[in-house]
N, C-alpha and C positions, 0 to 999 in steps of 0.2 A: 410535286406538291406545291401548292400556291403559297405565297407569302402569308395571307391570313390563316391558312391551315397550319403553317409552321408556327406562327405566333400563338395560335390557340393551343397547339400541342405543347409548346414551351410553358405557357401559362398553366396548363393542366399538370405538367410535371413539377413545376414550382409549387403549386398548391399541395400536391401530394408530398413533396419534400418538407414543406412547412408543417404539415400535419404529423409526419413521422418525427420530426424534430420536437414538436410540442409534446408528443407522447413520450419520447425518450427523456426529455427534460422533467416531465411529471414523474416518471418512474425513478429517476435519479434523486429528485428532491424528496420523494417519499421515503426512500431507503437505499443506501449504498452499502452493498455487502461484498466483501472480498476477504481473502486470507492474508494478503500482504499489501502494504502501502509503503512505497519508498519515496522519500522526499530528497531531491537533489538540489545542490546549490547552483549558482549561475555558471559554474564550469562543468556541470554534469556529475559532480562527485556525490555519491550517496552519503548523506549526513544523518538522516533519521530513517529507521526501518521499524514499522509497526508490523508485527507478525502474530498470527494465530493459527498454529498447527500442532497436531499430535498432542492435544491436551494442554498445550502451553500458550499463554499470551505473553508477548514481550514488546518492550520499546528499547531500541538500541540507538544511542547517540554516538556517532563515531567521527574520528578525524580522518583526513585524507591519508591514504597509504597504499602500499602494494596489495593486489588481490590476495585474499586468504590470510592477511596479516592485520586483522582488525585491532585498532586501538580506540577504546571508547568505554562507555558505561552502558550496561544493560540491566533494566528492571524487568523481572518476570514473575509470573504466577503459573504454577504447573499442577495439573491434576493427573498424576500417573495412574496407570491401570492397577498397579499394586502399590500399597503404601499410602501414607498421608499426603495431603496437598502440601506444596512448598511455595513460599513466596520469598523472593530474594533479590539481591543486587550483585552484579559482577563488574569488576574493573578489569578490562582487557588491555594488554600491551603487546603489540606485534603478534597477535593471535593466541597469546597465552593468558590464562586467568591469573592475575597477580594479587587479587584481593576478592574476597567473597563474603557476603553476609546473607544469612537465611533466618527467617523467623522460626522460633520454637526449636 
């Protein structure tokens, strides 16, 4: 393959990549949908977890700690299959709920 052919091929691939990137950007800007978003600090520690699963939406703000031993505050709204909806707040310390408030 000659140098002009290689250059043309690279230019074609770059144009294709730019088009795909523009389409991806437009898609993300239109709407970002997911079930969980985790925000980490500069050390990679999970600090904020937005979650929407099993009929419940929640925001958990947590401190650094060992895995499975969450210390933080969680605000949630839940629509169970049976029973009335529940909105509440939990305070967690080392994986245990130490305080809880629910509406109604």
